[in-house]
A tleap script that builds the chain and sets N, CA, C and O, in Angstrom:
source leaprc.protein.ff14SB
mol = sequence {
  NMET ALA LEU VAL ALA CYS PRO GLU CYS GLY
  HIE GLN VAL SER THR LEU ALA LYS ALA CYS
  PRO GLN CYS GLY ALA PRO PRO PRO GLY ALA
  ARG THR SER GLU PRO VAL ILE THR GLY GLY
  LEU LEU GLY LYS LEU ALA THR VAL LEU GLY
  ALA TRP LEU VAL MET PRO TRP VAL VAL ARG
  LEU LEU THR PHE ILE ALA ALA MET VAL MET
  PHE SER VAL MET PHE ALA PHE SER CARG
}
set mol.1.N position { -125.144 21.827 214.737 }
set mol.1.CA position { -124.539 20.911 213.802 }
set mol.1.C position { -125.645 20.358 212.919 }
set mol.1.O position { -126.628 19.795 213.399 }
set mol.2.N position { -125.463 20.529 211.648 }
set mol.2.CA position { -126.446 20.036 210.692 }
set mol.2.C position { -125.765 19.091 209.710 }
set mol.2.O position { -124.551 19.139 209.510 }
set mol.3.N position { -126.561 18.251 209.117 }
set mol.3.CA position { -126.063 17.352 208.081 }
set mol.3.C position { -126.488 17.890 206.722 }
set mol.3.O position { -127.653 18.230 206.512 }
set mol.4.N position { -125.541 17.961 205.814 }
set mol.4.CA position { -125.822 18.428 204.458 }
set mol.4.C position { -125.286 17.398 203.479 }
set mol.4.O position { -124.441 16.571 203.822 }
set mol.5.N position { -125.786 17.464 202.270 }
set mol.5.CA position { -125.329 16.535 201.237 }
set mol.5.C position { -123.989 17.028 200.683 }
set mol.5.O position { -123.806 18.220 200.435 }
set mol.6.N position { -123.068 16.097 200.496 }
set mol.6.CA position { -121.771 16.413 199.905 }
set mol.6.C position { -121.985 16.774 198.433 }
set mol.6.O position { -122.691 16.052 197.728 }
set mol.7.N position { -121.398 17.863 197.955 }
set mol.7.CA position { -121.601 18.249 196.560 }
set mol.7.C position { -120.942 17.288 195.573 }
set mol.7.O position { -121.316 17.267 194.400 }
set mol.8.N position { -119.982 16.500 196.017 }
set mol.8.CA position { -119.288 15.576 195.120 }
set mol.8.C position { -119.952 14.208 195.049 }
set mol.8.O position { -120.246 13.706 193.965 }
set mol.9.N position { -120.190 13.601 196.236 }
set mol.9.CA position { -120.683 12.221 196.225 }
set mol.9.C position { -122.116 12.075 196.725 }
set mol.9.O position { -122.723 11.023 196.523 }
set mol.10.N position { -122.676 13.097 197.373 }
set mol.10.CA position { -124.060 13.044 197.825 }
set mol.10.C position { -124.264 12.443 199.199 }
set mol.10.O position { -125.401 12.414 199.669 }
set mol.11.N position { -123.244 11.968 199.862 }
set mol.11.CA position { -123.382 11.408 201.209 }
set mol.11.C position { -123.627 12.534 202.207 }
set mol.11.O position { -123.310 13.693 201.939 }
set mol.12.N position { -124.196 12.183 203.365 }
set mol.12.CA position { -124.471 13.161 204.412 }
set mol.12.C position { -123.175 13.501 205.153 }
set mol.12.O position { -122.430 12.620 205.584 }
set mol.13.N position { -122.930 14.819 205.286 }
set mol.13.CA position { -121.717 15.302 205.936 }
set mol.13.C position { -122.108 16.355 206.957 }
set mol.13.O position { -122.991 17.174 206.705 }
set mol.14.N position { -121.455 16.334 208.105 }
set mol.14.CA position { -121.688 17.353 209.122 }
set mol.14.C position { -121.128 18.688 208.638 }
set mol.14.O position { -120.129 18.724 207.920 }
set mol.15.N position { -121.765 19.770 209.029 }
set mol.15.CA position { -121.261 21.095 208.663 }
set mol.15.C position { -120.001 21.440 209.437 }
set mol.15.O position { -119.276 22.355 209.048 }
set mol.16.N position { -119.725 20.733 210.518 }
set mol.16.CA position { -118.512 20.967 211.294 }
set mol.16.C position { -117.318 20.187 210.754 }
set mol.16.O position { -116.181 20.438 211.154 }
set mol.17.N position { -117.569 19.242 209.850 }
set mol.17.CA position { -116.485 18.434 209.295 }
set mol.17.C position { -115.647 19.261 208.340 }
set mol.17.O position { -116.153 20.150 207.655 }
set mol.18.N position { -114.362 18.957 208.304 }
set mol.18.CA position { -113.479 19.660 207.382 }
set mol.18.C position { -113.523 19.053 205.989 }
set mol.18.O position { -113.206 19.719 205.004 }
set mol.19.N position { -113.915 17.797 205.908 }
set mol.19.CA position { -113.983 17.125 204.617 }
set mol.19.C position { -114.989 15.987 204.707 }
set mol.19.O position { -115.294 15.494 205.793 }
set mol.20.N position { -115.490 15.587 203.572 }
set mol.20.CA position { -116.413 14.452 203.491 }
set mol.20.C position { -115.628 13.181 203.814 }
set mol.20.O position { -114.566 12.958 203.233 }
set mol.21.N position { -116.124 12.346 204.721 }
set mol.21.CA position { -115.389 11.121 205.045 }
set mol.21.C position { -115.388 10.122 203.880 }
set mol.21.O position { -114.541 9.230 203.827 }
set mol.22.N position { -116.314 10.270 202.971 }
set mol.22.CA position { -116.411 9.333 201.846 }
set mol.22.C position { -115.440 9.710 200.720 }
set mol.22.O position { -114.662 8.872 200.264 }
set mol.23.N position { -115.488 10.983 200.272 }
set mol.23.CA position { -114.681 11.372 199.107 }
set mol.23.C position { -113.605 12.408 199.413 }
set mol.23.O position { -112.713 12.608 198.589 }
set mol.24.N position { -113.654 13.073 200.567 }
set mol.24.CA position { -112.633 14.047 200.939 }
set mol.24.C position { -112.917 15.466 200.488 }
set mol.24.O position { -112.100 16.355 200.727 }
set mol.25.N position { -114.053 15.708 199.841 }
set mol.25.CA position { -114.391 17.055 199.382 }
set mol.25.C position { -114.846 17.904 200.560 }
set mol.25.O position { -115.453 17.378 201.493 }
set mol.26.N position { -114.567 19.214 200.542 }
set mol.26.CA position { -115.038 20.073 201.630 }
set mol.26.C position { -116.557 20.224 201.563 }
set mol.26.O position { -117.120 20.309 200.471 }
set mol.27.N position { -117.230 20.260 202.724 }
set mol.27.CA position { -118.683 20.424 202.715 }
set mol.27.C position { -119.065 21.838 202.283 }
set mol.27.O position { -118.250 22.755 202.389 }
set mol.28.N position { -120.290 22.026 201.800 }
set mol.28.CA position { -120.695 23.373 201.396 }
set mol.28.C position { -120.671 24.335 202.583 }
set mol.28.O position { -121.111 23.987 203.679 }
set mol.29.N position { -120.163 25.529 202.367 }
set mol.29.CA position { -120.106 26.548 203.410 }
set mol.29.C position { -118.916 26.408 204.333 }
set mol.29.O position { -118.798 27.170 205.293 }
set mol.30.N position { -118.026 25.456 204.074 }
set mol.30.CA position { -116.854 25.290 204.932 }
set mol.30.C position { -115.817 26.340 204.586 }
set mol.30.O position { -115.689 26.749 203.432 }
set mol.31.N position { -115.074 26.776 205.604 }
set mol.31.CA position { -113.985 27.713 205.352 }
set mol.31.C position { -112.867 26.969 204.649 }
set mol.31.O position { -112.464 25.887 205.076 }
set mol.32.N position { -112.371 27.544 203.582 }
set mol.32.CA position { -111.330 26.865 202.818 }
set mol.32.C position { -109.931 27.306 203.193 }
set mol.32.O position { -108.964 26.626 202.851 }
set mol.33.N position { -109.794 28.431 203.890 }
set mol.33.CA position { -108.448 28.887 204.246 }
set mol.33.C position { -108.330 29.005 205.765 }
set mol.33.O position { -109.289 29.335 206.462 }
set mol.34.N position { -107.146 28.729 206.241 }
set mol.34.CA position { -106.842 28.854 207.663 }
set mol.34.C position { -106.336 30.272 207.916 }
set mol.34.O position { -105.845 30.915 206.988 }
set mol.35.N position { -106.441 30.778 209.148 }
set mol.35.CA position { -105.892 32.106 209.437 }
set mol.35.C position { -104.375 32.113 209.238 }
set mol.35.O position { -103.703 31.112 209.485 }
set mol.36.N position { -103.853 33.232 208.797 }
set mol.36.CA position { -102.425 33.330 208.502 }
set mol.36.C position { -101.609 33.346 209.785 }
set mol.36.O position { -100.594 32.656 209.884 }
set mol.37.N position { -102.042 34.123 210.762 }
set mol.37.CA position { -101.316 34.206 212.035 }
set mol.37.C position { -102.107 33.447 213.088 }
set mol.37.O position { -103.263 33.771 213.363 }
set mol.38.N position { -101.487 32.450 213.665 }
set mol.38.CA position { -102.127 31.650 214.707 }
set mol.38.C position { -101.345 31.819 216.009 }
set mol.38.O position { -100.270 32.418 216.031 }
set mol.39.N position { -101.901 31.282 217.085 }
set mol.39.CA position { -101.214 31.345 218.369 }
set mol.39.C position { -99.894 30.611 218.334 }
set mol.39.O position { -98.922 31.048 218.952 }
set mol.40.N position { -99.846 29.493 217.614 }
set mol.40.CA position { -98.597 28.741 217.508 }
set mol.40.C position { -97.527 29.524 216.776 }
set mol.40.O position { -96.354 29.493 217.147 }
set mol.41.N position { -97.943 30.227 215.729 }
set mol.41.CA position { -96.988 31.029 214.964 }
set mol.41.C position { -96.463 32.183 215.808 }
set mol.41.O position { -95.267 32.471 215.783 }
set mol.42.N position { -97.333 32.843 216.547 }
set mol.42.CA position { -96.883 33.946 217.404 }
set mol.42.C position { -95.936 33.449 218.493 }
set mol.42.O position { -94.964 34.122 218.833 }
set mol.43.N position { -96.224 32.275 219.035 }
set mol.43.CA position { -95.337 31.703 220.047 }
set mol.43.C position { -93.960 31.394 219.486 }
set mol.43.O position { -92.946 31.636 220.141 }
set mol.44.N position { -93.926 30.856 218.265 }
set mol.44.CA position { -92.641 30.547 217.635 }
set mol.44.C position { -91.866 31.823 217.333 }
set mol.44.O position { -90.652 31.872 217.527 }
set mol.45.N position { -92.560 32.851 216.862 }
set mol.45.CA position { -91.896 34.125 216.590 }
set mol.45.C position { -91.332 34.737 217.863 }
set mol.45.O position { -90.227 35.279 217.858 }
set mol.46.N position { -92.090 34.653 218.955 }
set mol.46.CA position { -91.609 35.193 220.227 }
set mol.46.C position { -90.388 34.418 220.727 }
set mol.46.O position { -89.464 35.008 221.286 }
set mol.47.N position { -90.384 33.107 220.527 }
set mol.47.CA position { -89.241 32.293 220.941 }
set mol.47.C position { -88.001 32.650 220.146 }
set mol.47.O position { -86.921 32.808 220.716 }
set mol.48.N position { -88.145 32.779 218.840 }
set mol.48.CA position { -86.998 33.114 217.993 }
set mol.48.C position { -86.480 34.508 218.329 }
set mol.48.O position { -85.269 34.707 218.425 }
set mol.49.N position { -87.365 35.463 218.507 }
set mol.49.CA position { -86.948 36.820 218.849 }
set mol.49.C position { -86.247 36.849 220.205 }
set mol.49.O position { -85.223 37.512 220.364 }
set mol.50.N position { -86.798 36.136 221.173 }
set mol.50.CA position { -86.180 36.088 222.492 }
set mol.50.C position { -84.797 35.458 222.448 }
set mol.50.O position { -83.863 35.961 223.073 }
set mol.51.N position { -84.660 34.352 221.709 }
set mol.51.CA position { -83.352 33.706 221.590 }
set mol.51.C position { -82.365 34.612 220.871 }
set mol.51.O position { -81.187 34.661 221.227 }
set mol.52.N position { -82.845 35.333 219.856 }
set mol.52.CA position { -81.972 36.230 219.108 }
set mol.52.C position { -81.466 37.370 219.990 }
set mol.52.O position { -80.332 37.820 219.825 }
set mol.53.N position { -82.288 37.837 220.916 }
set mol.53.CA position { -81.884 38.931 221.793 }
set mol.53.C position { -81.055 38.457 222.985 }
set mol.53.O position { -80.183 39.187 223.455 }
set mol.54.N position { -81.312 37.251 223.480 }
set mol.54.CA position { -80.665 36.776 224.708 }
set mol.54.C position { -79.339 36.072 224.421 }
set mol.54.O position { -78.414 36.155 225.229 }
set mol.55.N position { -79.233 35.388 223.298 }
set mol.55.CA position { -78.062 34.557 223.031 }
set mol.55.C position { -76.737 35.323 223.047 }
set mol.55.O position { -75.767 34.800 223.595 }
set mol.56.N position { -76.638 36.523 222.485 }
set mol.56.CA position { -75.350 37.237 222.574 }
set mol.56.C position { -74.919 37.507 224.019 }
set mol.56.O position { -73.725 37.482 224.315 }
set mol.57.N position { -75.861 37.761 224.909 }
set mol.57.CA position { -75.514 38.014 226.302 }
set mol.57.C position { -75.033 36.740 226.981 }
set mol.57.O position { -74.143 36.786 227.830 }
set mol.58.N position { -75.610 35.616 226.616 }
set mol.58.CA position { -75.156 34.335 227.183 }
set mol.58.C position { -73.740 34.042 226.720 }
set mol.58.O position { -72.906 33.608 227.514 }
set mol.59.N position { -73.461 34.275 225.448 }
set mol.59.CA position { -72.117 34.032 224.923 }
set mol.59.C position { -71.110 34.959 225.596 }
set mol.59.O position { -70.013 34.525 225.946 }
set mol.60.N position { -71.462 36.215 225.780 }
set mol.60.CA position { -70.557 37.157 226.449 }
set mol.60.C position { -70.288 36.729 227.888 }
set mol.60.O position { -69.154 36.825 228.358 }
set mol.61.N position { -71.310 36.261 228.589 }
set mol.61.CA position { -71.138 35.803 229.962 }
set mol.61.C position { -70.215 34.586 230.028 }
set mol.61.O position { -69.333 34.519 230.884 }
set mol.62.N position { -70.417 33.632 229.134 }
set mol.62.CA position { -69.551 32.448 229.115 }
set mol.62.C position { -68.108 32.821 228.774 }
set mol.62.O position { -67.172 32.252 229.335 }
set mol.63.N position { -67.927 33.762 227.868 }
set mol.63.CA position { -66.579 34.221 227.524 }
set mol.63.C position { -65.927 34.908 228.712 }
set mol.63.O position { -64.741 34.703 228.970 }
set mol.64.N position { -66.671 35.707 229.427 }
set mol.64.CA position { -66.143 36.389 230.612 }
set mol.64.C position { -65.737 35.375 231.680 }
set mol.64.O position { -64.670 35.496 232.283 }
set mol.65.N position { -66.578 34.388 231.910 }
set mol.65.CA position { -66.263 33.363 232.921 }
set mol.65.C position { -65.022 32.584 232.511 }
set mol.65.O position { -64.160 32.314 233.347 }
set mol.66.N position { -64.918 32.217 231.229 }
set mol.66.CA position { -63.743 31.482 230.748 }
set mol.66.C position { -62.482 32.328 230.908 }
set mol.66.O position { -61.435 31.801 231.282 }
set mol.67.N position { -62.564 33.627 230.631 }
set mol.67.CA position { -61.404 34.503 230.779 }
set mol.67.C position { -60.993 34.610 232.247 }
set mol.67.O position { -59.801 34.602 232.553 }
set mol.68.N position { -61.954 34.708 233.150 }
set mol.68.CA position { -61.626 34.798 234.575 }
set mol.68.C position { -60.967 33.510 235.065 }
set mol.68.O position { -60.024 33.554 235.856 }
set mol.69.N position { -61.456 32.384 234.604 }
set mol.69.CA position { -60.835 31.106 234.991 }
set mol.69.C position { -59.417 31.030 234.437 }
set mol.69.O position { -58.499 30.599 235.135 }
set mol.70.N position { -59.235 31.447 233.189 }
set mol.70.CA position { -57.913 31.407 232.576 }
set mol.70.C position { -56.932 32.317 233.320 }
set mol.70.O position { -55.803 31.911 233.593 }
set mol.71.N position { -57.349 33.540 233.649 }
set mol.71.CA position { -56.471 34.451 234.378 }
set mol.71.C position { -56.154 33.935 235.776 }
set mol.71.O position { -55.021 34.069 236.239 }
set mol.72.N position { -57.132 33.352 236.451 }
set mol.72.CA position { -56.865 32.844 237.799 }
set mol.72.C position { -55.886 31.668 237.759 }
set mol.72.O position { -55.039 31.532 238.642 }
set mol.73.N position { -56.003 30.820 236.735 }
set mol.73.CA position { -55.058 29.708 236.601 }
set mol.73.C position { -53.669 30.246 236.250 }
set mol.73.O position { -52.670 29.771 236.790 }
set mol.74.N position { -53.597 31.221 235.359 }
set mol.74.CA position { -52.302 31.792 234.974 }
set mol.74.C position { -51.600 32.427 236.183 }
set mol.74.O position { -50.400 32.223 236.371 }
set mol.75.N position { -52.319 33.181 236.988 }
set mol.75.CA position { -51.717 33.837 238.137 }
set mol.75.C position { -51.406 32.845 239.249 }
set mol.75.O position { -50.474 33.060 240.024 }
set mol.76.N position { -52.161 31.777 239.337 }
set mol.76.CA position { -51.908 30.786 240.390 }
set mol.76.C position { -50.617 30.019 240.094 }
set mol.76.O position { -49.874 29.696 241.020 }
set mol.77.N position { -50.339 29.724 238.822 }
set mol.77.CA position { -49.135 28.957 238.478 }
set mol.77.C position { -47.935 29.844 238.182 }
set mol.77.O position { -46.846 29.320 237.949 }
set mol.78.N position { -48.084 31.148 238.183 }
set mol.78.CA position { -46.944 32.035 237.873 }
set mol.78.C position { -46.062 32.267 239.093 }
set mol.78.O position { -44.956 32.785 238.940 }
set mol.79.N position { -46.488 31.918 240.256 }
set mol.79.CA position { -45.693 32.142 241.486 }
set mol.79.C position { -44.654 31.125 241.688 }
set mol.79.O position { -43.916 31.184 242.671 }
savepdb mol mol.pdb
quit
């Protein structure tokens, strides 16, 4: 970790800082862009894909259970 002069205001800024605490300018040599794909993004994509694949099966199961309950009630009261 080194201290460098801020190109905007001249105050000392750490090279690990994302911005100058005085004026908010990025320090020299700082990365200006974040990676496009991060772990959080991959996790969200996996969650959405999993829900998209699993949800139809859950709905089908609930429909099947509701139909079985309906048929059992219909046959129980038909006697």
